N, C-alpha and C positions, 0 to 999 in steps of 0.2 A: 595258531592261525598264521598263514604266510603274511609277512609285513605288508605286501601290496593289498591283500584282501582286507587286512585290518584297516588300512588307510581308506579303502572304499566305503567302509561302514561308518566312518567318522561323520559327524554332523557337519554340514557345509556352512553353518551360520557364521558370519564374521565375528570374531572375538578379539578383544584388545590383546596385543602381544603375539597373536598367531599370524600365520601366513594369510595373504588376501584370498578371498573366495574365488572360485572358478569364474571364468568369463560367462557372460550371459548366453552366448552361443553354446558353450559347453553344457550349461544347465538345461537349455532347451532340447539339445540333442540327446542328453542323457535322461531326460524326464520320462520318456517312453520306457526305457529300461527299468527305471525305478518304479514305474506305475504298477508293475505286476507284483511288487513286494509291499507288504504292509509295514509301514514305518511307524504306525501308531499302535500303542498297546491295545489289546482287546481282552474282554472278559470271557467267561466260559461260553456265553451265547454268541460270541463273535461280534459284539457291539463295541464301537469305539469308546475308549476311555479318554479323559481329558488329556490334551497334550502337556508334556512335562517341560515347560519353559524352553521349548525348542521352536524357534521361529520357522524352521523348515516345515515342521508339521502344521503349525498354525496357518501357514499360507497355502497349504495344499488345497486345490479346488476339488470339490466333491459334488456328487449328485445322488439322487435317491436310488437305493437298491431295488425297490419295487415301485417304479414311477407310476405304472397304471393304477395299481390299487390305492396307493397313497394319494395320488392326484385326484382320484375320484372322491376319496374321503375328504380331502381338503376342499374340493369344490362344494361338497354338501355343507361343510362347516361355514364356508364363505356365504353361501346362500342363506343359511340360517342366521348368520350374523346380520345380513342386510334385512332379513325378515324381522329380526328383533327390533331394528331401528323403525321400520315401517309399522310395527305393532304399537308404537308409543304415540298416543294422540298428540302429546306435546311436541314431538319431533315433526309429525306430519303438518302441524299448524305453522311451522316455521316457513319463512320465504324459501323458495327452491334454491336460491343461491346459498343460503345458510346451510340447507340440508347437504348440498354437494360439498361445501367447505368442511363441514363436520365429518362427512363420510371420508373425504380425502385425509383428514387429520387423524382419524381414530380407527380406521378399518384394520390396521395392522395389530395394535394392542387388543382390539376386540376379537380379531381372528385368532390370536394366540390364546386368549381366554377360552374361545370356543374349542380349540384343539385340546386344551387341558380338560375342559368340562366333558368333552366326548372321549377322553382318554385315548386320543389318537397317538399311536406310537409309529416311529419310522426309523429306518437305518440308512446310512449313507455309505458310499464307496467312492474310490478315486474317480474323478472325471477322466475321460479319455484324453490323453495328451496329444493325440494326432491333430486335433482341431487347432490347437494353439500353434503347433509347428507349421501347419498348412497356411495359417493366416500370415505368418511372418515370411515364409518362403515365397508365397504368391505376391506379397507386397502390393496389394490392390489399392486403388484410389480410395477405397472406403476404410483404409487402415486405421485412421483415427477413430472412426465409429466402432470398428472391431475391437480396438484397444479399450474403449469405454465399456463395451459389453464384457470383455474379459475381466476388467476391474470389478464389475458388478456380480461376477460369478460367486456362488457360495463357497466359502472356505471352511476348513475344519474348525477354526477358531470361532467363526460366526455361528456355525451349527451348534457348537458346544455352548455358546452363550444362550442360544434359543432353548436348548434342552435344559440348561440350568434354570432358566426362567420357568419352564413348565414344571420342573421338579419342585421348585419353590411353591408353586400353586398346589401341586399334589400333596406336598407336606402339610399345607394348611388344611387340607380336607374340607374345602369350601362347600357350603350348602347351595342349593339352587338359588335361594334368595340372595345369598352373598354374591354369587356370580352375577346375578341380574343387576344389583345396585352398584357393583364395581363397574360393570359395563356402562351404566347410566352416568356415573361420575366421570368416566373417561370420555364418553361420547359428548357430553355437554360441556365443552371447554370454551370459556369466554375469551381465551387468549388467541384464538385463531384469527389471523388477519382478515380484514374485509367483511366482517359480520355485520348484518343489518340490524340484528336484535341482540347485541352482546349482553345487555342488562338482563333480559329475559332468560337467556341461556345460562348466565351466571346463577340466577335464582334456581334454575333447574338442577344445576350441579350441586348447589348448596343443599337442596332438598334430597338429592341422591345420597350425599354424605350424611345427612341427618338420619335418614332411614337406615342406611348401612350401619351406623353406630347403634341404633336401636336394635337391629337384628343381631348384631354381634353380641351386645350386652345380654340379650334375651337367650341366645343359644349357648353362649359361653360366659356365664357370669363370673366364673373364677379366673378366666384368662384375661387379665387386665392389659397385657401387651399385644393381644391379638389384632386389634384395630390398627395399631402402628405397623405391625408386620404386614398386614394386608395393604396398607397405603404405600409402604416401601416397595412391595412387590409390584403394585400397580404402576408406580413410578418407573420401575425397572423395565416394565413392559414397553414403555414409550421409547426406550433406547434401541429396540430391535429395528434394524434397517428395513425399509420398504423393499429394497432391491433383493434382500435375502429371501423374503417370503415370496415375492413375485417369481424370482428365478428358480427357487428350489421346488415350490409346490405347484406353480401354474404354467411356467414356460413350457414344460413338456406336454401340457394338456391343451393350451390355447395357442401354441406357436408364437407367431409374431403379432397376434392381435393385441390391441390396447386393453390391458386388464381393467384399468379404471373406467374406460368407456363401457366395458361389459357390466361393471358394477353400476354405473349410471343407468344403464338400460334396465337392470333389475329393479333399481330404485324407482325408475319412471317407466313402467311397462308399456305405456302408451306409445313410447318412441322406440320400443325394443325391436330387434331383429330376431325372430324366433329360432333361427337355425344356429345361433352362437352356442359354443360348447358349454359355457357355465350356466347361462340363464335357461337352457333347456331343462334344467333340473329345478328351477325356482318354484314353479307352481306346486310340484309334488312335495317339496320340503316345507313350503309355507303353510301347507294344509296340515302338517303333522303337529 
């Protein structure tokens, strides 16, 4: 390989003892050229493998390869997640403020559980680099807001974390009852700030843990470490960023609409606007 070509293929991550990385402008202008080349390893099916300690790969912004199909599947999972909440009498008897607080706190881990339970698979590809370049060259008054949006965009590292979490759930081969009581334990969190009935919510969480333990012991009497593995995985679910789920699965589908507002409208159908993208599917999926 020609020395210049070899230099082009070197990772640009700053490493101690090496020359400083290229300028920001160089990275921006060269991003489009690199976007057509896959810098992450792929398996035989063309799916991304975990990045190998390269910060360049980890920071790459990505988007869904099949946004239409995956976003529709994700919308169905989200609606089922909210319907799960509203099917619990103990949840419905809570003050509305507590319901909304628990929804805001737990919808992401419950949604990821739903993705795993439905065996929803998805692949990602590099995000178009032109939009980032356009934002900087235009230098609009909304630049600060645009930079925040860029920071919230899904990266390969974040997607890998999400997929690793889903793989953990699949490896556990959870039963429907185990899924249900994990959801209950995550939903009823007494540590959410501003709750009006934290003691009652704590009792509901303790009950969910108790029944989950009984189910695990009944279904897997020889696997003494299974409950610990389940609880560790459930804890890992809570580290998935809200922005990753919103931007990856729902932004292509709902545009600039407020996703949490749409969820509130599904939770409280009396105040719903029936032409919203997500809740238009709610009645059909709640009946299933």
